[in-house]
C-alpha positions as CSV (number, residue, x, y, z in Angstrom):
1,X,-14.8,9.6,-9.9
2,X,-15.4,13.3,-9.9
3,X,-14.2,15.5,-12.8
4,X,-15.3,19.0,-11.8
5,X,-17.9,19.3,-14.5
6,X,-15.3,19.0,-17.3
7,X,-17.4,18.1,-20.4
8,X,-16.9,14.7,-21.9
9,X,-17.2,11.0,-20.9
10,X,-14.9,9.3,-18.4
11,X,-13.5,5.9,-19.0
12,X,-10.6,3.6,-17.8
13,X,-8.1,1.7,-19.9
14,X,-5.7,-1.0,-18.7
15,X,-2.6,-0.3,-20.7
16,X,-0.1,-2.7,-19.0
17,X,-0.1,-5.2,-16.2
18,X,-1.0,-3.3,-13.1
19,X,-1.5,0.1,-14.9
20,X,-5.0,1.4,-15.5
21,X,-5.5,5.0,-16.7
22,X,-8.5,7.1,-16.2
23,X,-9.2,9.4,-19.1
24,X,-11.8,11.8,-20.5
25,X,-12.9,11.8,-24.1
26,X,-14.7,14.7,-25.7
27,X,-15.4,16.1,-29.1
28,X,-14.8,14.8,-32.7
29,X,-12.1,14.8,-35.2
30,X,-8.4,13.8,-35.2
31,X,-7.1,12.8,-31.8
32,X,-5.5,15.2,-29.4
33,X,-4.0,13.8,-26.2
34,X,-3.5,16.1,-23.2
35,X,-0.7,15.3,-20.7
36,X,-0.7,17.1,-17.3
37,X,1.9,18.2,-14.8
38,X,3.2,16.4,-11.7
39,X,0.7,16.3,-8.8
40,X,-2.3,17.2,-10.9
41,X,-4.7,15.3,-13.1
42,X,-6.9,15.5,-16.2
43,X,-9.1,18.2,-14.6
44,X,-6.0,20.5,-14.9
45,X,-7.1,21.0,-18.6
46,X,-10.8,21.7,-17.9
47,X,-10.5,25.3,-19.2
48,X,-9.2,24.2,-22.6
49,X,-11.1,21.1,-23.3
50,X,-14.4,22.7,-24.5
51,X,-12.7,24.8,-27.3
52,X,-10.3,22.0,-28.3
53,X,-13.2,19.5,-28.5
54,X,-14.8,21.7,-31.3
55,X,-11.8,20.7,-33.5
56,X,-10.4,17.4,-32.1
57,X,-11.3,14.3,-30.3
58,X,-9.7,15.2,-27.0
59,X,-8.2,12.6,-24.7
60,X,-7.2,14.0,-21.3
61,X,-5.4,11.4,-19.3
62,X,-4.6,10.9,-15.6
63,X,-0.9,9.9,-15.8
64,X,0.0,6.7,-13.9
65,X,-0.4,7.0,-10.2
66,X,-2.0,10.5,-10.6
67,X,-5.6,11.5,-10.3
68,X,-7.7,8.4,-10.3
69,X,-5.4,6.2,-12.3
70,X,-4.1,3.1,-10.6
71,X,-1.2,3.1,-8.1
72,X,1.6,0.6,-8.2
73,X,4.0,0.9,-5.3
74,X,6.6,-1.3,-7.1
75,X,6.8,1.1,-10.1
76,X,9.7,3.5,-10.7
77,X,7.5,6.5,-11.7
78,X,10.4,7.9,-13.7
79,X,10.2,9.3,-17.3
80,X,10.6,5.9,-19.0
81,X,7.7,4.5,-16.9
82,X,5.3,7.3,-17.8
83,X,6.4,7.2,-21.4
84,X,5.8,3.4,-21.8
85,X,2.3,3.9,-20.3
86,X,1.4,6.7,-22.7
87,X,2.7,4.7,-25.7
88,X,0.6,1.8,-24.6
89,X,-2.4,4.1,-24.2
90,X,-2.1,5.4,-27.8
91,X,-1.5,1.9,-29.2
92,X,-4.4,0.2,-27.3
93,X,-6.8,2.9,-28.5
94,X,-5.2,2.5,-32.0
95,X,-4.9,6.3,-32.4
96,X,-3.3,7.8,-35.5
97,X,-2.6,11.4,-36.6
98,X,-2.3,12.3,-33.0
99,X,-1.5,15.8,-31.7
100,X,0.3,15.5,-28.3
101,X,-0.1,18.4,-26.0
102,X,1.5,18.5,-22.6
103,X,2.7,20.9,-19.8
104,X,5.7,20.4,-17.5
105,X,6.5,16.7,-17.3
106,X,3.6,16.3,-19.7
107,X,5.5,18.5,-22.1
108,X,8.5,16.2,-21.9
109,X,6.3,13.2,-22.4
110,X,4.7,14.7,-25.4
111,X,8.1,14.9,-27.1
112,X,9.5,11.5,-26.0
113,X,6.3,9.7,-26.9
114,X,6.3,11.4,-30.3
115,X,9.9,10.3,-30.9
116,X,8.9,6.7,-30.1
117,X,5.7,6.7,-32.3
118,X,6.6,8.5,-35.5
119,X,3.9,6.7,-37.5
120,X,1.1,7.7,-35.1
121,X,2.0,11.2,-34.0
122,X,1.7,14.2,-36.3
123,X,2.5,17.2,-34.1
124,X,3.6,18.2,-30.6
125,X,2.8,21.2,-28.4
126,X,5.1,21.2,-25.3
127,X,4.4,23.9,-22.8
128,X,7.1,24.7,-20.1
129,X,8.7,21.2,-20.4
130,X,10.2,20.2,-17.1
131,X,13.6,18.8,-18.2
132,X,16.2,20.9,-16.4
133,X,16.5,19.8,-12.8
134,X,20.1,19.8,-11.4
135,X,18.9,18.6,-8.0
136,X,15.9,17.1,-6.3
137,X,12.8,19.1,-7.2
138,X,14.9,21.9,-8.6
139,X,12.3,23.5,-10.8
140,X,9.6,23.5,-8.1
141,X,12.0,24.9,-5.6
142,X,12.8,27.9,-7.8
143,X,9.2,29.0,-7.3
144,X,8.8,29.4,-3.6
145,X,11.3,29.7,-0.7
146,X,9.2,27.6,1.7
147,X,8.6,25.0,-0.9
148,X,12.4,25.0,-1.5
149,X,13.0,24.2,2.1
150,X,10.3,21.5,2.4
151,X,10.9,19.8,-1.0
152,X,14.6,19.9,-0.4
153,X,14.1,17.9,2.7
154,X,12.4,15.1,0.6
155,X,16.0,14.1,-0.4
156,X,16.9,13.5,3.3
157,X,15.5,10.0,4.2
158,X,14.1,10.7,7.7
159,X,13.1,14.3,7.2
160,X,11.8,13.6,3.8
161,X,9.5,10.8,4.9
162,X,7.9,13.1,7.5
163,X,7.6,16.0,5.1
164,X,5.9,13.9,2.4
165,X,3.4,12.6,5.0
166,X,2.5,16.1,6.1
167,X,1.6,17.7,2.8
168,X,-1.7,19.5,3.2
169,X,-3.8,21.9,1.1
170,X,-1.9,24.9,2.3
171,X,1.5,23.6,1.2
172,X,0.2,22.2,-2.1
173,X,-1.3,25.6,-2.7
174,X,2.0,27.3,-2.0
175,X,3.8,25.1,-4.5
176,X,1.2,25.6,-7.3
177,X,0.9,29.3,-6.7
178,X,4.7,29.6,-6.8
179,X,4.4,28.5,-10.4
180,X,1.9,31.3,-11.3
181,X,2.4,34.9,-12.4
182,X,-0.8,35.7,-10.5
183,X,-1.6,33.3,-7.6
184,X,-5.3,34.0,-8.0
185,X,-5.2,32.0,-11.2
186,X,-5.4,28.8,-9.2
187,X,-9.1,28.1,-8.7
188,X,-10.1,27.1,-5.2
189,X,-12.2,24.1,-6.3
190,X,-9.4,22.8,-8.4
191,X,-7.0,23.0,-5.5
192,X,-9.6,21.3,-3.3
193,X,-9.8,18.4,-5.8
194,X,-6.1,18.0,-6.1
195,X,-5.9,18.0,-2.3
196,X,-8.8,15.4,-2.0
197,X,-7.3,13.1,-4.6
198,X,-3.9,13.5,-2.9
199,X,-5.3,11.7,0.1
200,X,-5.7,8.5,-1.8
201,X,-3.8,5.5,-0.3
202,X,-0.4,5.4,-1.9
203,X,-0.5,8.8,-3.5
204,X,2.2,10.3,-1.3
205,X,4.4,7.4,-2.4
206,X,3.9,8.1,-6.1
207,X,4.6,11.8,-5.5
208,X,7.9,11.1,-3.8
209,X,8.9,8.5,-6.4
210,X,8.2,10.9,-9.2
211,X,10.4,13.6,-7.6
212,X,13.0,10.9,-6.9
213,X,13.2,10.2,-10.6
214,X,14.3,13.8,-11.4
215,X,17.4,12.8,-13.3
216,X,15.3,10.8,-15.8
217,X,13.5,14.0,-17.1
218,X,16.8,15.6,-18.0
219,X,18.1,12.4,-19.5
220,X,15.0,12.3,-21.6
221,X,16.3,15.2,-23.6
222,X,18.5,12.9,-25.6
223,X,15.4,11.3,-27.0
224,X,14.2,14.6,-28.5
225,X,16.5,14.0,-31.5
226,X,14.1,11.1,-32.5
227,X,11.2,13.5,-33.2
228,X,10.1,13.6,-36.8
229,X,7.1,15.9,-36.6
230,X,6.7,19.7,-36.0
231,X,7.1,20.8,-32.4
232,X,5.7,24.0,-30.9
233,X,7.5,24.9,-27.6
234,X,5.6,27.3,-25.4
235,X,7.2,29.1,-22.4
236,X,5.6,31.4,-19.9
237,X,7.9,34.4,-19.5
238,X,8.1,33.6,-15.8
239,X,8.4,29.8,-16.1
240,X,10.8,28.1,-13.7
241,X,13.2,27.3,-16.6
242,X,16.0,29.7,-17.2
243,X,16.7,31.5,-20.5
244,X,19.6,29.1,-21.4
245,X,17.5,26.1,-20.7
246,X,14.8,27.3,-23.1
247,X,17.3,28.2,-25.8
248,X,18.9,24.8,-25.5
249,X,15.5,23.1,-26.2
250,X,14.8,25.5,-29.0
251,X,18.0,24.6,-30.8
252,X,18.1,20.8,-29.9
253,X,14.5,19.8,-30.6
254,X,14.2,19.1,-34.3
255,X,11.7,21.2,-36.2
256,X,10.9,23.3,-33.1
257,X,9.3,26.7,-33.1
258,X,9.2,28.7,-29.9
259,X,6.7,31.1,-28.5
260,X,6.5,33.0,-25.2
261,X,3.3,33.9,-23.3
262,X,3.7,37.1,-21.3
263,X,2.7,37.4,-17.6
264,X,2.7,33.6,-17.3
265,X,4.4,31.2,-15.0
266,X,4.9,27.5,-15.1
267,X,1.2,26.6,-15.2
268,X,0.3,28.2,-18.4
269,X,-2.9,26.2,-18.9
270,X,-4.2,27.7,-15.7
271,X,-3.1,31.3,-16.4
272,X,-3.8,31.8,-20.1
273,X,-5.9,28.8,-21.4
274,X,-7.2,30.8,-24.4
275,X,-3.7,31.8,-25.5
276,X,-2.7,28.1,-25.4
277,X,-5.7,27.0,-27.4
278,X,-5.1,29.8,-29.9
279,X,-1.5,28.5,-30.4
280,X,-2.7,24.9,-30.9
281,X,-5.4,25.9,-33.4
282,X,-3.0,28.2,-35.4
283,X,-0.6,25.2,-35.6
284,X,-3.5,23.0,-36.9
285,X,-4.4,25.2,-39.8
286,X,-0.8,25.6,-41.2
């Protein structure tokens, strides 16, 4: 199982019946858990892990059905499913004083898991949380006109099945680059790895099911009120979310502080990894 030279040791953990998660562990200190975006994997965080590992024990996880984690074609792959798996991950490893850091759907999970585990989580950093869709794939569709047309067709049973089966590196690159201020911030080898892993048997099914559960990510906002720890909300100034959606989270997430990174799209960990790490470390020393 390749991990693009990301420092650390790779392991697997069975968290529930039928759910085994691949994860990377690096560094020493209090635990920090990294939760990635849809259609990526733990290697998404390779640029931030070395610095974070100087201050934390870092756990970067392949979310269920993503990367090299197990695939269950009977699973819902909605927010509650991902949340339950990550709660089990933290409990099985018996982690305490956890800092949860996530981007996109990972940012949502960081907040909902924190709300469910008040005795284990001490802080949250949620970057560009993906909790605002008003239609199938809404956020992703805001980033690219071609992606809008193709992902929109996923909601049509016949056309969608064909489109999902035809995803290739070119289309995946268009979607990811549509979430960047500067498309050159998507490394070629990382895109190649996402494409290679996306050819796993069952992976297309997981992708479609995750998109099909779009309502669950917006519904998850009601769980933010359960958060009892400090939350740092990070937004790229060119994130797919709209100003009102960001302001809503800023006012509704208890204890939230908000910061914006300039010249940054939805995939902030690819565009400005050092800025993200600086924010995390500043929060640590407060």
